[in-house]
BASE-505690 format. One line per 2 residues: number of its first residue (from 0); for each residue x, y, z of C-alpha. Coordinates in steps of 0.02 Angstrom, whole numbers, plus 50000, padded with zeros to 5 digits. Example, Ala and Ser with C-alpha at 12.3 -4.5 7.8 and 13.67 -1.06 7.14 Angstrom:
<pts>
0 = 50615/49775/50390 ~ 50684/49947/50357;
</pts>
This chain:
<pts>
0 = 47980/48609/51250 ~ 47870/48598/51405;
2 = 48000/48494/51498 ~ 48137/48620/51457;
4 = 48029/48760/51525 ~ 48010/48677/51696;
6 = 48195/48636/51695 ~ 48230/48822/51675;
8 = 48112/48863/51820 ~ 48196/48733/51931;
10 = 48369/48800/51888 ~ 48310/48978/51926;
12 = 48246/48928/52099 ~ 48405/48830/52137;
14 = 48490/49000/52139 ~ 48351/49119/52196;
16 = 48216/49107/52329 ~ 48035/49161/52307;
18 = 48059/49300/52436 ~ 48237/49348/52386;
20 = 48184/49527/52349 ~ 48134/49554/52531;
22 = 48279/49460/52612 ~ 48417/49539/52506;
24 = 48344/49712/52527 ~ 48332/49688/52717;
26 = 48513/49622/52723 ~ 48572/49778/52631;
28 = 48473/49885/52755 ~ 48555/49800/52905;
30 = 48732/49790/52834 ~ 48745/49961/52751;
32 = 48597/50078/52762 ~ 48582/50089/52952;
34 = 48763/50146/52966 ~ 48738/50270/52822;
36 = 48586/50348/52909 ~ 48688/50369/53069;
38 = 48840/50439/52974 ~ 48743/50572/52878;
40 = 48649/50633/53032 ~ 48693/50816/53059;
42 = 48812/50849/53206 ~ 48712/50859/53367;
44 = 48754/51011/53475 ~ 48675/51054/53641;
46 = 48608/51230/53669 ~ 48668/51233/53849;
48 = 48856/51223/53877 ~ 48985/51183/53743;
50 = 48932/51002/53723 ~ 48915/50903/53560;
52 = 48869/50722/53524 ~ 48973/50612/53408;
54 = 48913/50447/53336 ~ 49021/50300/53282;
56 = 48993/50121/53225 ~ 48829/50029/53251;
58 = 48830/49846/53302 ~ 48683/49727/53281;
60 = 48683/49569/53386 ~ 48595/49404/53351;
62 = 48422/49393/53432 ~ 48414/49354/53617;
64 = 48286/49385/53754 ~ 48305/49445/53933;
66 = 48211/49338/54058 ~ 48128/49400/54218;
68 = 48279/49345/54323 ~ 48396/49452/54215;
70 = 48474/49306/54119 ~ 48494/49310/53930;
72 = 48455/49169/53809 ~ 48449/49147/53620;
74 = 48273/49162/53551 ~ 48208/49070/53397;
76 = 48054/49116/53294 ~ 47948/48972/53362;
78 = 47974/49031/53541 ~ 47933/49211/53491;
80 = 47768/49151/53415 ~ 47720/49045/53566;
82 = 47767/49174/53698 ~ 47697/49326/53603;
84 = 47869/49406/53595 ~ 47952/49512/53460;
86 = 48089/49423/53363 ~ 48216/49563/53365;
88 = 48402/49603/53368 ~ 48482/49719/53496;
90 = 48574/49870/53426 ~ 48719/49959/53511;
92 = 48799/50121/53451 ~ 48963/50206/53491;
94 = 48924/50377/53566 ~ 49039/50513/53635;
96 = 48994/50677/53723 ~ 49128/50806/53682;
98 = 49148/50960/53792 ~ 49221/51109/53699;
100 = 49380/51058/53609 ~ 49404/50900/53713;
102 = 49360/50739/53622 ~ 49284/50608/53736;
104 = 49309/50421/53709 ~ 49169/50321/53629;
106 = 49051/50222/53741 ~ 48955/50073/53670;
108 = 48773/50101/53720 ~ 48617/49997/53687;
110 = 48500/50106/53581 ~ 48354/49985/53556;
112 = 48291/49833/53463 ~ 48264/49804/53278;
114 = 48129/49679/53222 ~ 48216/49542/53124;
116 = 48164/49467/52959 ~ 48160/49278/52959;
118 = 48295/49195/52852 ~ 48395/49359/52838;
120 = 48584/49352/52871 ~ 48571/49393/53056;
122 = 48426/49273/53089 ~ 48465/49110/53183;
124 = 48379/49012/53041 ~ 48497/49078/52907;
126 = 48597/48937/52826 ~ 48513/48794/52922;
128 = 48474/48634/52827 ~ 48307/48539/52828;
130 = 48343/48432/52983 ~ 48410/48580/53083;
132 = 48255/48683/53042 ~ 48140/48541/53100;
134 = 48242/48528/53261 ~ 48209/48714/53293;
136 = 48022/48690/53267 ~ 48017/48770/53094;
138 = 47937/48712/52932 ~ 48078/48682/52806;
140 = 47960/48742/52667 ~ 47930/48911/52753;
142 = 48011/49045/52644 ~ 48043/49176/52780;
144 = 48041/49358/52726 ~ 47922/49417/52863;
146 = 47933/49483/53043 ~ 47866/49421/53210;
148 = 47802/49565/53318 ~ 47713/49528/53483;
150 = 47690/49347/53425 ~ 47604/49397/53261;
152 = 47679/49363/53090 ~ 47686/49526/52992;
154 = 47729/49542/52806 ~ 47791/49707/52734;
156 = 47712/49720/52561 ~ 47805/49793/52412;
158 = 47746/49970/52372 ~ 47735/50034/52193;
160 = 47773/50218/52158 ~ 47815/50338/52017;
162 = 48003/50337/51983 ~ 48087/50471/52090;
164 = 48213/50599/52023 ~ 48142/50578/51848;
166 = 48044/50704/51743 ~ 47868/50642/51702;
168 = 47774/50740/51566 ~ 47585/50742/51572;
170 = 47456/50821/51457 ~ 47307/50902/51543;
172 = 47144/50888/51445 ~ 47142/50881/51255;
174 = 47284/50929/51136 ~ 47185/51085/51083;
176 = 47178/51146/51265 ~ 47368/51173/51259;
178 = 47395/51128/51442 ~ 47531/51014/51508;
180 = 47630/50980/51665 ~ 47806/50917/51703;
182 = 47826/50836/51874 ~ 47981/50772/51963;
184 = 47980/50692/52136 ~ 48150/50736/52206;
186 = 48208/50626/52352 ~ 48357/50659/52465;
188 = 48387/50562/52628 ~ 48203/50519/52648;
190 = 48139/50696/52612 ~ 48022/50701/52462;
192 = 48000/50865/52366 ~ 47872/50869/52224;
194 = 47918/50999/52093 ~ 47781/51039/51968;
196 = 47803/51147/51812 ~ 47641/51188/51721;
198 = 47607/51272/51552 ~ 47437/51350/51532;
200 = 47369/51496/51433 ~ 47333/51644/51548;
202 = 47155/51712/51545 ~ 47214/51890/51515;
204 = 47394/51950/51508 ~ 47491/51831/51619;
206 = 47631/51704/51630 ~ 47625/51539/51531;
208 = 47753/51440/51633 ~ 47728/51426/51820;
210 = 47821/51317/51945 ~ 47778/51257/52120;
212 = 47890/51174/52250 ~ 47883/51145/52440;
214 = 47876/51290/52563 ~ 47835/51420/52429;
216 = 47651/51471/52437 ~ 47564/51464/52268;
218 = 47649/51451/52098 ~ 47785/51571/52041;
220 = 47841/51615/51863 ~ 47981/51499/51803;
222 = 48084/51644/51732 ~ 48093/51727/51904;
224 = 48155/51565/51984 ~ 48287/51545/51846;
226 = 48346/51723/51881 ~ 48362/51682/52066;
228 = 48464/51527/52023 ~ 48593/51628/51927;
230 = 48526/51644/51748 ~ 48500/51829/51781;
232 = 48492/51907/51608 ~ 48354/51882/51478;
234 = 48479/51813/51352 ~ 48546/51681/51475;
236 = 48370/51620/51516 ~ 48312/51607/51333;
238 = 48471/51523/51268 ~ 48476/51399/51415;
240 = 48301/51337/51375 ~ 48299/51312/51187;
242 = 48357/51359/51011 ~ 48180/51338/50943;
244 = 48103/51506/50888 ~ 47925/51463/50948;
246 = 47989/51411/51120 ~ 48096/51568/51133;
248 = 47944/51679/51096 ~ 47848/51597/51240;
250 = 47994/51628/51360 ~ 48016/51808/51296;
252 = 47830/51840/51331 ~ 47848/51769/51507;
254 = 48001/51878/51541 ~ 47908/52034/51483;
256 = 47751/51997/51584 ~ 47841/51946/51744;
258 = 47965/52092/51746 ~ 47848/52216/51836;
260 = 47835/52091/51981 ~ 48022/52113/52016;
262 = 47999/52302/52045 ~ 48160/52347/51954;
264 = 48224/52526/51968 ~ 48281/52581/51794;
266 = 48376/52732/51864 ~ 48470/52621/51986;
268 = 48517/52501/51844 ~ 48582/52636/51726;
270 = 48755/52658/51801 ~ 48788/52474/51837;
272 = 48919/52367/51749 ~ 48866/52203/51667;
274 = 48916/52099/51820 ~ 48831/52220/51941;
276 = 48674/52218/51834 ~ 48669/52027/51839;
278 = 48688/52029/52029 ~ 48551/52162/52043;
280 = 48429/52058/51938 ~ 48469/51898/52037;
282 = 48443/51988/52203 ~ 48276/52060/52141;
284 = 48217/51882/52097 ~ 48272/51815/52268;
286 = 48179/51961/52352 ~ 48021/51913/52254;
288 = 48031/51733/52321 ~ 48075/51800/52496;
290 = 47914/51902/52496 ~ 47818/51740/52467;
292 = 47907/51631/52597 ~ 47933/51760/52737;
294 = 47800/51896/52717 ~ 47816/52042/52837;
296 = 47993/52000/52894 ~ 48148/52109/52875;
298 = 48227/52116/52702 ~ 48386/52029/52762;
300 = 48285/51885/52837 ~ 48174/51870/52681;
302 = 48327/51852/52568 ~ 48410/51726/52686;
304 = 48249/51623/52699 ~ 48222/51624/52509;
306 = 48400/51562/52478 ~ 48377/51427/52611;
308 = 48213/51367/52530 ~ 48293/51363/52355;
310 = 48444/51263/52417 ~ 48351/51140/52529;
312 = 48182/51110/52448 ~ 48208/51138/52261;
314 = 48274/50977/52180 ~ 48361/50918/52340;
316 = 48427/50761/52252 ~ 48548/50874/52156;
318 = 48623/50938/52318 ~ 48579/51065/52451;
320 = 48736/51174/52436 ~ 48723/51347/52357;
322 = 48855/51294/52229 ~ 48722/51179/52149;
324 = 48606/51323/52099 ~ 48676/51335/51922;
326 = 48650/51147/51896 ~ 48471/51164/51959;
328 = 48440/51307/51836 ~ 48503/51199/51689;
330 = 48393/51053/51748 ~ 48239/51165/51754;
332 = 48281/51238/51582 ~ 48288/51060/51510;
334 = 48124/51020/51599 ~ 48045/51176/51522;
336 = 48103/51130/51346 ~ 48029/50954/51365;
338 = 47864/51030/51422 ~ 47858/51150/51274;
340 = 47893/51005/51156 ~ 47734/50922/51222;
342 = 47634/51084/51200 ~ 47696/51107/51020;
344 = 47668/50920/50983 ~ 47852/50883/50952;
346 = 47854/50751/51090 ~ 47726/50632/51164;
348 = 47689/50646/51352 ~ 47749/50505/51463;
350 = 47641/50354/51502 ~ 47631/50350/51693;
352 = 47580/50166/51687 ~ 47734/50115/51587;
354 = 47842/50009/51703 ~ 47998/50110/51657;
356 = 47917/50254/51752 ~ 47880/50147/51907;
358 = 47989/50088/52052 ~ 47953/49952/52179;
360 = 47998/49989/52360 ~ 48034/49827/52453;
362 = 48057/49795/52640 ~ 48235/49866/52651;
364 = 48181/50033/52574 ~ 48026/50044/52685;
366 = 48124/49997/52843 ~ 48253/50130/52798;
368 = 48117/50265/52801 ~ 48056/50198/52968;
370 = 48228/50188/53048 ~ 48275/50364/52990;
372 = 48123/50440/53079 ~ 48145/50329/53234;
374 = 48331/50374/53248 ~ 48290/50561/53233;
376 = 48164/50540/53377 ~ 48299/50452/53480;
378 = 48429/50590/53452 ~ 48301/50725/53497;
380 = 48257/50632/53656 ~ 48443/50612/53699;
382 = 48473/50799/53677 ~ 48321/50838/53786;
384 = 48380/50721/53926 ~ 48558/50791/53921;
386 = 48500/50972/53923 ~ 48386/50934/54070;
388 = 48535/50861/54166 ~ 48641/51015/54127;
390 = 48502/51136/54180 ~ 48492/51042/54347;
392 = 48681/51064/54363 ~ 48715/50878/54354;
394 = 48859/50800/54259 ~ 48783/50745/54090;
396 = 48792/50558/54057 ~ 48755/50482/53886;
398 = 48713/50312/53961 ~ 48574/50389/54066;
400 = 48514/50501/53923 ~ 48481/50357/53801;
402 = 48308/50283/53823 ~ 48314/50126/53715;
404 = 48124/50106/53711 ~ 48105/50266/53605;
406 = 48178/50186/53448 ~ 48110/50012/53488;
408 = 47930/50069/53511 ~ 47931/50181/53356;
410 = 47984/50037/53242 ~ 47879/49903/53330;
412 = 47722/50009/53326 ~ 47736/50042/53138;
414 = 47760/49856/53096 ~ 47625/49800/53219;
416 = 47492/49922/53153 ~ 47547/49947/52970;
418 = 47543/50137/52993 ~ 47705/50194/52913;
420 = 47794/50361/52908 ~ 47724/50483/52781;
422 = 47544/50442/52828 ~ 47535/50277/52733;
424 = 47427/50139/52805 ~ 47428/49951/52772;
426 = 47614/49941/52732 ~ 47636/49792/52848;
428 = 47496/49662/52855 ~ 47455/49506/52954;
430 = 47534/49363/52854 ~ 47404/49258/52763;
432 = 47415/49079/52829 ~ 47255/49015/52747;
434 = 47360/48903/52635 ~ 47542/48883/52583;
436 = 47503/48962/52412 ~ 47416/49106/52502;
438 = 47573/49138/52606 ~ 47687/49139/52453;
440 = 47565/49253/52361 ~ 47561/49375/52508;
442 = 47750/49388/52514 ~ 47758/49431/52328;
444 = 47617/49558/52330 ~ 47636/49732/52253;
446 = 47522/49873/52310 ~ 47486/50036/52218;
448 = 47460/50195/52324 ~ 47314/50255/52216;
450 = 47144/50281/52298 ~ 47028/50130/52290;
452 = 46871/50238/52278 ~ 46923/50319/52111;
454 = 46903/50229/51943 ~ 47086/50247/51884;
456 = 47042/50139/51732 ~ 47214/50150/51650;
458 = 47308/50112/51811 ~ 47203/49955/51837;
460 = 47232/49891/51660 ~ 47362/49759/51620;
462 = 47500/49860/51537 ~ 47609/49775/51402;
464 = 47768/49825/51497 ~ 47713/49717/51644;
466 = 47747/49560/51540 ~ 47865/49446/51637;
468 = 47862/49561/51788 ~ 47682/49559/51851;
470 = 47564/49408/51852 ~ 47422/49440/51726;
472 = 47297/49331/51821 ~ 47322/49359/52006;
474 = 47231/49515/52064 ~ 47081/49532/52181;
476 = 46904/49567/52125 ~ 46814/49725/52180;
478 = 46888/49895/52223 ~ 47067/49828/52234;
480 = 47062/49755/52058 ~ 47220/49801/51963;
482 = 47289/49905/52107 ~ 47345/49754/52208;
484 = 47457/49646/52098 ~ 47581/49503/52118;
486 = 47755/49476/52051 ~ 47771/49351/51909;
488 = 47849/49184/51958 ~ 48022/49217/51884;
490 = 48026/49404/51916 ~ 48184/49466/52004;
492 = 48194/49643/52072 ~ 48364/49722/52040;
494 = 48446/49819/52180 ~ 48489/50003/52158;
496 = 48664/50059/52107 ~ 48777/50191/52184;
498 = 48759/50347/52071 ~ 48939/50401/52112;
500 = 49008/50238/52037 ~ 48904/50261/51878;
502 = 48963/50442/51862 ~ 49145/50386/51883;
504 = 49125/50256/51743 ~ 49045/50386/51627;
506 = 49187/50508/51661 ~ 49318/50373/51627;
508 = 49233/50338/51461 ~ 49254/50522/51417;
510 = 49067/50556/51397 ~ 49068/50683/51540;
512 = 49209/50806/51564;
</pts>
């Protein structure tokens, strides 16, 4: 039996590497995600003149270095270590500056350098055999999966987080307290919006269900938000949430209590048709939100700002078009029913430590966040340089406007210091070379974002769902205990799937109309 077990392990590692999760994720980032980030960037228009910037294909070249005399030569990791250089690939992007209706031709322009992961597809070491690696000054046993920045070896550690775009139900206090919360972290193109729906008994006469989301100060009643999203009448709101009598009574109470906040004019509503009444109620709810997000502004601006906040910052993963409001209302109604089921003890709250409710973000995901912010900085700088040229009455030139060091320094600085976008620290670390086992351990490390100074007893515990995924023995002593973990030996992280493909399959099966 023991022999068979090791045979299985050997067979597994004939196919997969110990750092496959980092290398495959980085390859996907280089081959697909960089181009996607550039493609979905909003069209760049210049305020001065009728100029607009168009972007095309990105090209990433194999790593080379420019010498002092201007010559170029291939660079290998050993040389980068010895000469304190960054092992990076040069990126060029097709850019065109259109004037009015005229479409200019694309120019291929160098936009900066991208630090390269060792043993990834574009690395010089990829596909080399043992003798070739020794000839290049490399250890054949070295797994790769790390970066070389300014001569230092830097590993990007896997980050653990609560699953995004998924409703997590949480009970606050004891069952008798009748308090619970439903949270969803909605992510769209790197923007994270945390939507929190809470049920709590009001001290006096007040609303039970309150929701909070970005750019809206304080909590607002859920029923008002549902009205603003298109479920304008009382009947629509109640029937969308649940068929359960107890749940309906809670919603009916909320509607009754929150109605005075909308400042409805009963005389004005008397002569309206059913459709006009629905529009009037929806507009009143949007005005209520507008008073929160743009206090003291004109009514027209308040309404426009409220609609913009609802579309952009409420459940952005469902879409940011105004046509998605009805879908968002249905999603929130489902979320509300799940929360009420927890309150009335018809459903258990979610276990946040269950590994179904966790996601691991590997190097490709983390580099994607970094590149998105760095590319935005580059485009802003390009626009500034072009507008400065136009204001000086010079002919604008894209080649002169692109400062390649803007993108390069942004990415290099983050990997060199470990200070990532979103205020996270310690994402990249100096690779542990104390021993070979220490290096392998470091490249398979998983870090939780929870504070080290808090007890977090349950988060530190070994959860049954970690079996086969997380090593039960390898975790540090002291404040990091249970928050810094390591992948199990035969753990393989699956890559994400395209949601559009899954939706197409479901539709073909006839489950969705």
